[in-house]
C-alpha positions in Angstrom: -7.9 -65.4 30.6 -8.2 -61.8 30.5 -10.0 -59.6 33.6 -12.0 -56.6 33.1 -11.3 -54.4 35.6 -13.3 -53.4 38.2 -16.1 -51.0 37.8 -14.8 -47.1 38.9 -11.6 -48.0 37.6 -10.4 -45.3 35.5 -9.1 -46.3 31.8 -5.7 -45.6 30.4 -5.4 -42.8 28.1 -3.1 -43.9 24.8 -1.5 -40.4 23.8 -2.3 -39.5 20.1 -0.2 -38.0 17.8 1.7 -34.7 18.8 1.4 -32.1 16.6 3.9 -29.4 16.7 3.6 -26.2 17.2 3.1 -23.5 14.7 6.3 -22.0 13.8 4.3 -18.6 13.9 1.4 -17.0 15.6 -1.8 -17.8 14.1 -4.3 -15.0 13.1 -8.0 -15.0 12.7 -9.5 -15.3 9.5 -11.4 -11.9 9.0 -9.3 -10.1 11.5 -8.3 -7.4 8.5 -12.3 -6.5 8.7 -12.2 -6.4 12.4 -9.2 -4.0 12.2 -10.8 -1.7 9.7 -14.0 -1.1 11.2 -12.9 -1.0 15.2 -10.5 1.8 13.7 -12.7 3.5 12.0 -15.0 3.7 14.7 -12.8 4.8 16.6 -11.2 7.3 14.3 -14.3 9.0 13.8 -14.9 9.0 17.8 -11.4 10.4 17.5 -11.9 13.1 14.7 -15.3 14.2 16.5 -13.7 14.9 20.0 -10.8 16.9 18.6 -14.0 18.8 16.5 -15.8 19.5 19.6 -13.0 20.4 22.0 -10.7 21.9 19.8 -7.8 19.9 21.7 -4.8 20.2 19.2 -3.3 18.0 21.4 -5.5 15.4 19.7 -4.0 15.9 16.4 -1.4 13.0 16.4 -3.7 10.8 17.5 -5.9 11.4 15.0 -3.2 11.8 12.6 -1.8 8.2 13.1 -5.6 6.7 12.9 -6.2 8.0 9.6 -2.7 7.5 7.9 -2.4 4.2 9.5 -6.2 2.5 9.5 -6.4 1.1 6.1 -2.8 0.1 5.2 -2.5 -1.6 8.1 -6.0 -3.4 7.2 -5.4 -4.2 3.8 -1.7 -5.4 5.1 -3.4 -8.0 6.9 -5.8 -9.1 4.1 -2.6 -9.3 1.8 -1.0 -11.9 4.5 -4.3 -13.8 5.1 -5.0 -14.1 1.5 -1.0 -14.9 0.2 1.2 -14.9 3.2 0.2 -16.9 6.2 3.4 -19.1 6.3 5.4 -16.5 5.8 5.0 -15.3 9.8 4.0 -12.4 11.1 7.4 -11.2 11.9 8.5 -10.6 8.1 5.3 -9.2 7.3 5.9 -6.6 10.1 9.2 -6.0 9.1 8.2 -5.4 5.9 5.6 -2.6 6.5 7.5 -0.8 9.5 11.0 -1.0 8.4 10.6 -1.5 4.4 7.9 1.4 4.4 10.3 3.9 6.6 13.2 3.0 4.5 11.2 3.6 1.3 10.2 6.9 2.1 13.7 7.9 3.6 15.3 6.6 0.3 12.4 8.5 -2.1 12.6 11.8 -0.2 16.7 12.1 -0.4 16.3 12.1 -4.1 12.8 13.6 -5.5 14.2 17.3 -4.8 16.1 17.1 -7.9 13.0 17.0 -9.6 11.3 20.6 -9.1 9.8 21.7 -12.1 6.0 20.2 -13.3 7.2 18.2 -16.4 6.6 14.5 -18.0 9.7 13.6 -17.0 8.8 14.9 -13.3 6.0 12.2 -12.9 8.0 9.5 -14.7 10.9 10.6 -12.5 9.3 10.2 -9.2 7.4 7.1 -10.0 10.9 5.5 -10.8 12.6 6.8 -7.6 9.9 5.7 -5.2 9.1 2.4 -7.0 12.8 1.8 -6.9 13.2 2.7 -3.2 10.7 0.6 -2.0 11.8 -2.4 -3.9 15.2 -1.6 -2.6 13.5 -1.6 1.1 12.6 -5.0 0.5 15.5 -6.7 -1.1 16.9 -5.0 2.5 14.7 -6.6 4.9 14.8 -10.0 3.3 18.6 -10.1 2.5 18.6 -12.8 5.4 15.9 -15.1 4.8 16.9 -16.5 1.6 13.7 -19.0 2.4 10.9 -16.4 1.5 10.4 -16.5 -2.4 8.3 -17.2 -4.8 5.5 -14.8 -6.5 3.0 -15.0 -3.3 5.5 -14.6 -1.0 6.6 -11.1 -3.5 2.9 -10.2 -3.6 2.3 -10.3 0.1 5.5 -8.6 1.0 5.9 -6.1 -1.4 2.4 -5.4 -0.4 3.5 -4.8 3.1 6.1 -2.7 2.2 4.2 -0.3 -0.4 1.4 0.1 2.5 3.8 1.1 5.4 5.3 3.8 2.4 1.9 4.7 2.5 1.0 4.8 5.6 4.0 7.2 6.4 3.5 9.4 3.3 -0.3 9.8 4.2 0.8 11.0 7.9 2.9 13.3 6.5 0.6 14.6 3.7 -2.1 15.0 6.6 0.1 16.8 9.0 0.9 19.2 6.1 -2.5 20.0 5.9 -3.5 20.3 9.4 -1.2 22.9 10.0 -0.6 25.9 8.0 -0.4 29.6 8.0 -3.6 29.7 9.2 -3.6 27.6 12.3 -4.6 24.1 12.5 -7.2 23.7 9.2 -8.9 20.1 11.0 -11.4 20.2 7.7 -8.6 20.3 5.4 -6.9 17.5 7.7 -10.0 15.3 7.5 -10.6 15.4 4.0 -7.2 14.1 3.1 -7.1 11.6 5.4 -10.4 10.4 3.8 -9.4 10.8 0.2 -5.9 8.8 1.1 -8.1 6.3 2.9 -10.0 5.5 -0.2 -7.6 5.8 -2.5 -4.7 3.7 -0.3 -6.0 0.0 -1.9 -5.1 1.1 -5.4 -1.9 3.0 -4.4 1.7 1.9 -3.0 0.6 -1.1 -1.7 -0.6 -2.6 -5.0 2.4 -1.3 -7.1 5.0 -2.9 -4.8 3.0 -6.2 -4.4 3.1 -6.4 -8.2 7.1 -5.7 -8.3 8.0 -7.6 -5.3 5.9 -10.8 -7.1 8.2 -10.4 -10.1 11.4 -9.7 -8.2 10.9 -12.9 -5.7 9.7 -15.4 -8.3 13.0 -15.0 -9.6 14.9 -15.2 -6.0 17.8 -18.2 -6.1 17.9 -20.9 -3.6 21.3 -19.5 -2.0 19.1 -15.5 -1.8 20.7 -13.9 -3.9 17.7 -11.4 -6.0 18.3 -11.4 -9.5 17.1 -7.8 -11.7 16.2 -10.1 -14.7 14.7 -8.6 -17.8 11.1 -9.2 -16.5 12.2 -8.0 -13.1 13.3 -4.7 -14.5 10.2 -4.6 -17.0 8.0 -5.1 -14.0 9.5 -1.9 -12.5 9.2 0.1 -15.2 5.6 -1.1 -15.8 4.7 -0.3 -12.2 6.4 3.2 -12.2 4.6 4.1 -15.3 1.0 3.3 -13.2 2.9 5.2 -10.3 3.2 8.2 -12.8 -0.1 8.3 -14.8 -1.8 8.0 -11.4 0.1 11.2 -10.1 -0.3 13.0 -13.2 -4.3 12.3 -13.8 -5.1 16.1 -12.3 -2.2 18.0 -14.7 -3.9 15.8 -17.6 -7.7 16.6 -16.5 -7.0 20.2 -16.9 -5.0 19.9 -20.1 -7.6 17.8 -21.9 -10.5 20.1 -20.3 -8.9 22.8 -21.8 -8.5 21.1 -25.5 -11.7 19.6 -25.8 -13.3 23.3 -24.9 -10.6 25.5 -26.4 -9.7 27.5 -23.5 -7.3 27.3 -20.9 -3.1 26.7 -21.4 -3.1 24.2 -24.1 0.6 23.1 -24.6 1.7 22.0 -20.7 -0.3 19.2 -19.9 1.2 18.2 -17.1 1.3 21.5 -15.2 -0.6 21.7 -11.9 -3.0 24.5 -12.7 -6.4 25.0 -12.2 -9.6 26.2 -14.1 -10.6 29.8 -14.1 -14.3 30.1 -13.5 -15.2 26.9 -15.3 -18.2 26.6 -17.0 -20.8 23.6 -16.3 -19.3 21.9 -19.2 -16.0 22.4 -18.4 -16.6 21.3 -14.2 -18.1 18.1 -16.0 -15.6 17.2 -18.0 -12.9 18.0 -15.6 -14.3 15.6 -12.9 -14.8 12.8 -15.7 -11.3 13.0 -16.6 -10.1 13.2 -12.3 -12.0 10.5 -11.4 -12.2 8.2 -14.5 -7.9 8.6 -14.8 -7.2 7.2 -11.6 -10.3 4.6 -11.9 -8.8 3.2 -14.7 -5.4 3.4 -13.3 -6.3 1.2 -10.1 -8.3 -1.2 -12.7 -5.0 -2.0 -14.7 -3.2 -2.5 -11.2 -5.9 -4.8 -10.1 -6.2 -6.7 -13.5 -2.1 -7.3 -13.1 -2.1 -8.4 -9.6 -4.9 -10.8 -10.4 -3.2 -12.3 -13.0 0.0 -12.8 -10.8 -2.0 -14.4 -8.2 -3.5 -17.1 -10.7 -0.3 -18.2 -11.8 1.7 -17.9 -9.0 3.2 -20.4 -7.0 3.4 -20.9 -3.3 6.2 -19.1 -1.3 7.7 -22.6 -0.4 8.4 -23.7 -4.3 11.6 -23.0 -5.9 11.1 -19.9 -8.9 
């Protein structure tokens, strides 16, 4: 015969199933939005204080905030969307180490391409995309478990956004420091323009190339440069070249359509001298529409990869 415990006696607790701790730090959903909004507020405040005080010591803060804000936010977006199981360390390593190695590798080879020509833009595209992809391979060389299309998309985007952040910082510094002194207006214009365009450039292109590369990675961690991988690298290099050449192409197309200017140099970095209203309209149309078409092509390519991409844990 069972006896019920006297009133007030604490009941015995039955332990439930224990969940193992997550192997990676959890990041709340929507962190990229908070990062983008908070960072934009800080950048705006820094720009205002710099303008009011004319304190040149604030320029490094302004340059770093403006250059890293959008790339960091969209690298977080790529992590939240496709790379939560990869771990923060892998994404951070690709962003910092991969982006730095990509910039250094591209900087060592670009000086050989000095004269504006079709070959220059294609060559720069090939060199920079190859440098970023080589940096991705170097960072992941001892992590054979990281493979699959989605892993390549997230980690490739991290490398590309790291490259974009460092490159933007260099351009912003050049815009700020000139022979005429500190150009704050030129600095702000450069950071605003490159910040708006950042999601559609380096991060997008390297995400595509990384998705193709890691989707064909072997179980032992070896990378395979198959025909689809090489074709993808050539494709993103072409997008890169078209993006860089839109200014020269816009000038050339305006000259051809209006019957003025240098019609034989479609890739020269020239400018319209005393343009008419029609020329200004056409130049704006082509110089804005060209990058927009290139961006749409890249976004469509990424979306097709995500639709048919497998989880990073799956074997390609």
